[in-house]
C-alpha positions as CSV (number, residue, x, y, z in Angstrom):
1,X,2.8,59.7,3.2
2,X,2.0,56.3,3.5
3,X,-1.3,55.6,5.9
4,X,-1.3,52.6,8.1
5,X,-4.6,50.6,9.9
6,X,-3.1,49.0,13.1
7,X,-5.5,46.9,14.7
8,X,-4.8,46.3,18.6
9,X,-3.2,48.9,18.3
10,X,-3.8,49.8,22.1
11,X,-2.3,46.7,23.1
12,X,0.9,45.4,24.7
13,X,2.8,45.0,21.1
14,X,0.1,46.9,19.1
15,X,1.1,50.5,21.1
16,X,4.9,49.6,21.3
17,X,4.4,49.6,17.0
18,X,2.6,52.6,17.3
19,X,5.0,54.4,19.1
20,X,7.7,52.9,16.7
21,X,6.7,53.7,14.0
22,X,5.5,57.5,15.0
23,X,9.3,57.8,16.5
24,X,10.8,57.0,13.5
25,X,9.3,58.1,10.5
26,X,7.6,61.7,9.5
27,X,5.8,60.8,6.8
28,X,3.7,58.0,8.2
29,X,0.0,58.3,9.5
30,X,-1.6,56.1,11.5
31,X,-5.0,55.1,12.1
32,X,-5.8,53.1,15.2
33,X,-8.7,50.4,16.1
34,X,-8.9,49.0,19.1
35,X,-12.1,48.0,21.0
36,X,-10.4,48.4,24.5
37,X,-11.2,44.9,26.0
38,X,-9.5,44.7,29.4
39,X,-5.8,44.0,27.6
40,X,-6.4,47.4,25.9
41,X,-5.6,50.7,27.5
42,X,-5.4,54.5,26.4
43,X,-2.6,55.1,28.7
44,X,-0.2,52.6,26.3
45,X,-0.5,55.8,23.8
46,X,0.0,58.9,25.9
47,X,3.4,59.6,24.3
48,X,1.6,59.7,20.9
49,X,-1.6,61.5,21.5
50,X,-0.9,64.8,20.5
51,X,0.7,63.4,17.4
52,X,-1.2,65.1,14.7
53,X,-0.4,61.8,12.8
54,X,-1.9,59.6,14.8
55,X,-5.9,58.5,14.6
56,X,-7.2,56.7,17.5
57,X,-11.1,55.1,16.7
58,X,-12.2,52.7,19.5
59,X,-14.1,49.9,17.8
60,X,-13.8,46.1,16.7
61,X,-12.6,44.5,13.8
62,X,-15.5,42.0,13.5
63,X,-17.7,45.4,12.4
64,X,-18.1,45.2,9.2
65,X,-19.9,48.7,8.6
66,X,-16.7,50.5,10.9
67,X,-13.8,48.9,9.0
68,X,-14.9,49.8,5.6
69,X,-16.2,52.8,6.7
70,X,-11.7,53.4,7.8
71,X,-11.1,51.9,4.3
72,X,-13.5,54.8,2.5
73,X,-12.1,57.5,4.6
74,X,-8.5,56.7,4.7
75,X,-7.1,54.9,2.0
76,X,-5.0,52.8,3.8
77,X,-1.7,51.2,2.6
78,X,-0.8,49.1,4.9
79,X,-3.2,47.2,7.6
80,X,-1.2,45.9,10.3
81,X,-3.2,43.5,12.2
82,X,-2.0,43.1,16.0
83,X,-5.9,43.2,17.1
84,X,-6.4,39.4,19.0
85,X,-7.6,37.9,22.0
86,X,-4.0,36.0,23.5
87,X,-4.2,34.6,26.6
88,X,-3.7,30.6,26.4
89,X,-5.6,30.1,29.7
90,X,-8.8,32.4,29.0
91,X,-9.0,30.5,25.7
92,X,-9.2,27.3,27.4
93,X,-12.2,28.6,29.2
94,X,-13.5,30.8,26.9
95,X,-12.9,29.3,23.0
96,X,-15.4,30.8,21.3
97,X,-14.5,34.4,22.0
98,X,-11.0,33.6,20.4
99,X,-12.6,32.1,17.4
100,X,-14.4,35.4,16.8
101,X,-12.2,38.1,17.4
102,X,-9.1,36.2,15.6
103,X,-11.0,34.4,12.5
104,X,-13.4,36.1,11.8
105,X,-12.6,39.2,12.6
106,X,-9.5,39.3,10.3
107,X,-11.6,37.9,8.0
108,X,-13.4,41.2,7.9
109,X,-10.2,43.0,7.5
110,X,-9.2,41.0,4.6
111,X,-12.7,41.4,2.8
112,X,-12.6,45.3,3.6
113,X,-8.7,45.7,2.1
114,X,-10.0,43.5,-0.8
115,X,-12.8,45.6,-1.6
116,X,-11.2,49.0,-1.1
117,X,-7.6,47.9,-2.7
118,X,-8.6,45.0,-5.7
119,X,-10.5,46.7,-9.1
120,X,-11.0,44.3,-11.8
121,X,-8.1,42.0,-11.0
122,X,-5.1,44.5,-10.0
123,X,-4.2,45.3,-6.7
124,X,-3.2,48.7,-5.5
125,X,0.0,49.8,-5.7
126,X,2.4,48.8,-3.2
127,X,-0.5,48.1,-0.5
128,X,0.1,45.1,1.9
129,X,-2.1,43.2,4.5
130,X,0.5,42.0,7.0
131,X,-0.8,39.5,9.7
132,X,0.9,39.3,13.1
133,X,0.5,36.0,14.4
134,X,2.9,33.5,16.8
135,X,5.2,30.6,17.1
136,X,2.1,28.8,19.3
137,X,0.5,28.1,15.5
138,X,3.5,25.2,14.9
139,X,3.0,23.4,18.3
140,X,5.5,22.4,20.6
141,X,9.4,21.1,20.0
142,X,11.3,18.6,22.0
143,X,14.8,19.3,23.3
144,X,16.5,19.9,20.1
145,X,15.5,22.1,16.8
146,X,14.0,24.9,15.8
147,X,10.4,26.3,14.3
148,X,10.8,27.4,10.4
149,X,8.6,28.8,8.4
150,X,7.9,25.3,6.5
151,X,7.4,23.9,9.9
152,X,4.0,22.2,9.7
153,X,1.2,24.1,11.8
154,X,0.2,22.1,14.8
155,X,-1.5,24.1,17.0
156,X,-2.6,23.1,20.6
157,X,-4.2,25.4,22.6
158,X,-7.6,27.1,21.7
159,X,-5.8,30.3,21.3
160,X,-3.0,29.0,19.0
161,X,-5.6,27.1,16.9
162,X,-7.3,30.4,16.5
163,X,-4.6,32.1,15.4
164,X,-3.5,29.3,13.0
165,X,-7.1,29.9,11.8
166,X,-6.7,33.5,11.1
167,X,-2.7,32.6,9.3
168,X,-4.6,30.3,6.9
169,X,-7.1,32.9,5.8
170,X,-4.6,35.4,5.0
171,X,-2.9,32.8,3.0
172,X,-6.4,31.5,1.6
173,X,-6.9,35.6,0.1
174,X,-3.5,35.6,-1.3
175,X,-3.9,32.2,-2.9
176,X,-6.9,32.9,-4.5
177,X,-7.2,36.3,-4.7
178,X,-3.7,37.4,-5.1
179,X,-4.0,39.8,-2.0
180,X,-0.5,41.2,-1.1
181,X,0.2,39.9,2.3
182,X,2.9,38.7,4.5
183,X,2.3,37.1,8.2
184,X,5.2,37.3,10.7
185,X,5.0,34.4,14.1
186,X,6.8,36.1,16.8
187,X,7.9,34.1,20.0
188,X,7.3,35.4,23.4
189,X,7.5,39.3,23.8
190,X,8.5,41.1,26.6
191,X,9.2,44.5,27.4
192,X,6.5,48.0,28.5
193,X,3.1,47.7,28.7
194,X,2.2,44.0,28.5
195,X,-0.9,43.4,30.4
196,X,-0.2,41.3,34.1
197,X,-1.8,38.2,32.6
198,X,1.2,37.3,31.6
199,X,4.2,35.7,32.9
200,X,7.0,38.9,33.3
201,X,4.7,41.1,34.7
202,X,2.3,38.9,36.4
203,X,5.9,38.1,38.4
204,X,6.3,41.5,39.1
205,X,3.3,42.6,39.9
206,X,3.1,39.8,42.4
207,X,6.6,39.9,44.0
208,X,5.6,44.3,44.7
209,X,2.3,43.0,46.1
210,X,3.9,39.7,48.5
211,X,1.3,37.5,46.1
212,X,2.2,33.5,45.0
213,X,4.3,33.5,41.9
214,X,2.0,30.4,40.0
215,X,4.5,28.5,38.1
216,X,2.7,25.8,36.1
217,X,3.9,22.5,36.0
218,X,7.8,21.9,36.8
219,X,8.6,25.4,35.8
220,X,10.8,23.9,32.9
221,X,8.4,24.7,29.5
222,X,10.7,26.7,27.5
223,X,10.2,30.1,25.2
224,X,12.3,32.2,23.4
225,X,12.0,35.5,25.0
226,X,12.0,39.0,22.5
227,X,12.2,42.4,23.5
228,X,9.4,43.9,21.7
229,X,10.7,46.5,20.4
230,X,13.0,44.6,18.1
231,X,9.6,42.8,17.2
232,X,8.6,46.1,16.1
233,X,11.2,46.7,13.8
234,X,11.0,43.8,12.4
235,X,7.3,44.0,11.3
236,X,8.2,47.2,10.1
237,X,10.9,45.7,7.6
238,X,8.3,42.8,6.6
239,X,5.6,45.2,6.1
240,X,8.3,47.5,3.8
241,X,10.5,45.1,2.0
242,X,9.2,41.6,2.9
243,X,8.4,39.3,-0.5
244,X,4.5,39.0,-1.5
245,X,3.2,36.1,0.5
246,X,6.0,35.1,2.3
247,X,5.7,34.0,6.2
248,X,8.5,35.3,8.4
249,X,9.6,33.7,11.8
250,X,10.7,36.5,14.4
251,X,13.0,35.2,17.2
252,X,15.9,35.8,19.4
253,X,17.8,32.8,20.3
254,X,16.8,33.7,23.6
255,X,15.3,30.6,25.3
256,X,14.9,30.4,29.0
257,X,12.7,28.5,30.8
258,X,10.1,29.4,32.9
259,X,11.2,29.1,36.5
260,X,14.4,30.9,35.5
261,X,12.2,33.9,34.4
262,X,10.7,34.0,37.9
263,X,13.7,33.9,39.9
264,X,15.2,36.2,37.6
265,X,12.7,38.6,38.2
266,X,12.8,38.0,42.2
267,X,16.8,38.3,41.9
268,X,16.6,41.7,40.7
269,X,13.9,42.7,42.8
270,X,15.8,41.2,46.4
271,X,18.5,42.9,45.3
272,X,17.4,46.5,44.3
273,X,13.8,46.8,46.0
274,X,12.9,44.6,49.1
275,X,15.2,42.2,50.5
276,X,12.0,40.3,51.9
277,X,10.6,39.2,48.1
278,X,12.6,35.6,47.8
279,X,11.8,32.5,46.4
280,X,9.4,31.9,49.1
281,X,6.8,33.7,47.0
282,X,6.6,30.4,44.4
283,X,4.0,28.5,43.9
284,X,3.7,25.2,41.8
285,X,0.7,24.8,40.2
286,X,-1.6,22.5,38.0
287,X,-0.4,22.4,34.4
288,X,-1.7,23.9,32.1
289,X,-4.0,22.1,29.8
290,X,-2.5,21.1,26.4
291,X,0.9,23.5,27.5
292,X,3.7,23.3,25.0
293,X,7.1,22.1,26.5
294,X,9.6,24.3,23.9
295,X,9.4,26.7,21.5
296,X,12.2,27.6,19.6
297,X,12.8,30.1,16.1
298,X,14.8,30.1,13.4
299,X,15.0,33.5,12.1
300,X,17.3,33.0,9.6
301,X,15.0,33.7,6.5
302,X,14.7,37.3,7.8
303,X,18.0,37.9,8.6
304,X,19.1,37.0,5.2
305,X,16.3,38.5,3.2
306,X,15.9,41.7,5.1
307,X,19.2,42.6,7.7
308,X,17.1,42.1,10.4
309,X,18.5,40.8,13.7
310,X,17.3,41.4,17.5
311,X,19.4,44.2,18.8
312,X,18.6,43.0,22.8
313,X,19.8,40.2,24.6
314,X,17.4,39.0,27.7
315,X,20.2,39.5,30.3
316,X,19.5,43.5,29.1
317,X,15.9,43.5,28.0
318,X,15.0,41.4,31.4
319,X,16.8,44.3,33.6
320,X,15.2,47.2,31.6
321,X,11.9,45.3,31.5
322,X,11.9,44.9,35.2
323,X,13.0,48.8,36.1
324,X,10.3,49.7,33.2
325,X,7.8,48.1,35.3
326,X,9.4,49.9,38.6
327,X,9.7,53.1,37.2
328,X,5.8,53.1,36.2
329,X,3.8,51.9,38.6
330,X,1.3,54.4,38.4
331,X,0.8,52.5,35.2
332,X,0.6,49.1,37.0
333,X,-1.9,50.2,39.8
334,X,-4.1,51.7,37.8
335,X,-4.7,48.5,35.0
336,X,-4.8,46.1,37.7
337,X,-7.0,47.8,39.7
338,X,-10.9,46.8,40.3
339,X,-12.0,43.9,38.3
340,X,-8.0,42.9,38.0
341,X,-8.4,41.4,41.6
342,X,-11.4,39.0,40.8
343,X,-9.7,38.0,37.3
344,X,-6.4,37.0,39.1
345,X,-8.7,35.3,41.9
346,X,-10.5,33.7,39.3
347,X,-7.2,32.4,37.0
348,X,-4.5,31.5,39.3
349,X,-6.1,30.8,42.9
350,X,-7.0,27.1,43.8
351,X,-4.4,25.9,41.5
């Protein structure tokens, strides 16, 4: 049995990964370390709460003592690091929080892994540290071309800069100490359990509550959309079979403008839920500072080396996602109660 430390495993992508792994394999044990900030939610893990191969630990990846104790107790074979502050708007307001969690927290994990796995220059057989990163570290594209693993890093926001910093620390531990690592860089994820600060669940929630739908600038910023379950399968493949020290880009060639996403959601809800949900709710707001114009991922490397390809096309995935939120209104109502309204007003009103 292989034992995984999954950090940030109560968040959006992390919880989907935990569910994927425990539903796919009987020979894995997952220790799930999550601080349970506003975006982490134990309700995301209800499907595995009675699974004996899942252990949840509430804690901070910056807590050296806790992280070290977990390595001693569980003798991990893999670290899959999802834990991160991830919302660009919040990084503009609170960059120091992103630097602390995303960079220093990653270093804490790296140090604990090195201490546990490396003895006299020899590394534990089969161990690996996988850093889950983002295409945002590459910066912005023009109308053509794609990000490749060889594309120079050129982050523009405090969030993407903190992720780039974490990636560079992971690379440094590989280069300096020969630590067995991989880095994955994904395009925009969507699917179940995403906190509604991100575009798709935000628009769904606002439509259902007849709130304005904030769209930055002209709405023509382009993102490459990746269904979260497809991403989880890619991470699994890289952890098990990726060449040591390599970076793998994970994307789906599903590029859409933000305004296209918004109008797709409106049309679905108008047809299937409430015909009073219309494009009249759209509210164009002042563009985000340093807003990257276009992202696009070239997934050739992971396809050719590991055989991964996205299984869910956007047209199918967006319908699955909208319907999941409709079928799980209790989940949405719970996480958007209380402080969420204050958060929403702070982030989006008056723009």
